[in-house]
C-alpha positions, 0 to 999 in steps of 0.5 A: 563104311559110310560117312566122312573121311574123318569118321573113317579115321575115328573108326580106324583109330578107335579100333586100333586103340585096344590091345586085344584088337591090335593083336587080333588084327596081327593074327588075321593079317598073317592069315585067315582065322575062324572067330572061334579059333581067335576066341580060344587065344584070349582069356575072355568070352567068345562074345567079347572076342566077337565084339572086338572082331565086329569093331575091327570089321566096322572100321574096315580092318578085317572082313568076315566070310562064312564057311559052313558054321564057321565065321572066318576073318581076314585082315585088310592090308589096304585098310592098314595102309590107309592108317599108315598113310594118315600117320605119315600125313600127321608126321609131315604136319608135325615135322613142318612145325618143328622146321618152322620153330627151328627157323624162328630160333635161327633168326633170333 
């Protein structure tokens, strides 16, 4: 994925904003699945599931490979760790603000 780290963060959080994509990611993190097997798990068209897989792939959260006629999808644990790292950083900022508010309240 090209672009800035902010572009990457946008792509990651956009991909994770959808319940179906989060579920697909859980499945492919647990083990490699064919896109057709994933599609059979959802009450939507194969094309719709394929679009969800593409969003996850573009965000770098999963990779696809071909085995004959099948497309196999696997989750990328390192990409998930980068999301966790971003959230930890945001939590640190938030906690810092809370600590500053507490300090101001104690002064008054």
